[in-house]
C-alpha positions in Angstrom: -6.0 30.9 -3.3 -5.3 27.3 -4.7 -5.0 24.0 -2.7 -2.0 22.2 -3.2 -1.1 18.6 -2.2 2.4 18.8 -1.2 4.7 15.5 -0.9 7.5 16.1 1.7 9.9 13.2 1.5 12.4 12.4 4.4 14.5 9.9 6.3 14.5 9.0 9.9 18.0 8.6 11.0 16.8 6.7 14.0 13.9 4.4 14.9 10.5 6.3 15.9 8.3 4.9 18.4 4.6 4.1 17.6 3.5 6.9 19.9 5.7 9.3 18.2 4.3 8.2 14.8 0.7 8.4 16.2 1.5 11.9 17.7 2.9 13.1 14.1 -0.2 12.0 12.2 -2.3 13.7 14.8 -0.5 17.0 14.4 -0.7 16.8 10.6 -4.3 15.5 10.4 -5.9 18.8 9.9 -3.8 19.2 6.7 -5.2 16.1 5.3 -8.9 16.9 4.1 -11.1 16.9 1.0 -8.7 16.4 -1.8 -6.4 14.1 -0.2 -9.1 11.8 1.2 -11.1 11.8 -1.9 -8.1 10.6 -3.8 -7.3 8.0 -1.1 -3.8 9.6 -0.5 -2.1 8.4 2.6 -1.0 11.3 5.1 2.2 9.4 6.1 3.9 6.6 4.3 6.8 5.0 6.4 9.0 2.5 4.6 11.1 -0.2 6.4 14.3 1.7 5.5 13.4 4.6 7.4 12.4 6.6 4.5 9.1 8.5 4.5 6.8 10.7 2.7 4.3 13.1 4.3 1.4 14.4 2.0 -0.4 17.6 3.0 -2.8 20.1 1.6 -1.8 23.8 1.8 -3.9 26.7 0.7 -1.3 29.0 -1.0 -1.1 31.7 -3.8 1.4 29.6 -5.7 3.7 26.5 -5.6 6.6 28.0 -4.0 4.8 29.4 -1.0 2.8 25.9 -0.8 6.2 24.1 -0.6 7.4 26.5 1.8 4.4 26.2 4.1 4.4 22.5 3.9 7.8 22.2 5.0 7.2 24.5 7.9 4.3 22.5 8.9 6.1 19.1 8.8 9.0 20.7 10.7 6.8 22.0 13.4 4.8 18.7 13.7 8.0 16.6 14.1 9.2 18.8 16.7 5.8 18.8 18.5 5.7 15.0 18.3 8.9 14.7 20.1 11.1 13.8 17.0 14.4 15.7 16.9 15.2 17.8 13.8 18.5 15.6 13.6 16.5 12.4 13.6 14.3 13.4 10.5 16.3 14.7 7.5 13.7 16.3 5.2 14.0 16.1 1.4 12.7 18.7 -1.1 9.1 19.1 -1.2 7.0 18.4 -4.4 3.5 19.5 -5.7 1.8 16.2 -6.4 -1.9 17.6 -6.6 -3.8 20.8 -7.1 -7.3 21.8 -6.6 -8.2 25.3 -8.1 -11.5 27.1 -9.0 -9.5 28.6 -12.1 
């Protein structure tokens, strides 16, 4: 298995509250560990225009699986934070880091 840092971009189509943002970060916190923290990578970047980027670590066999897993994690976290799917359009995930023992 390889640890991938995946960036999932998106756009909030309506404003989110501070409590929704905090809940989202709390749901995603377990996916922001050693590699991200040692590199100083922010878990969530939210811009004034509503665009955002979420960076998480995913252990997967390959890039494709890592991107799918990250997108599922973000979708679930958004839902659990009370943010409707229609209020957070997700873009294509990208691999932005790899930590492998190979």
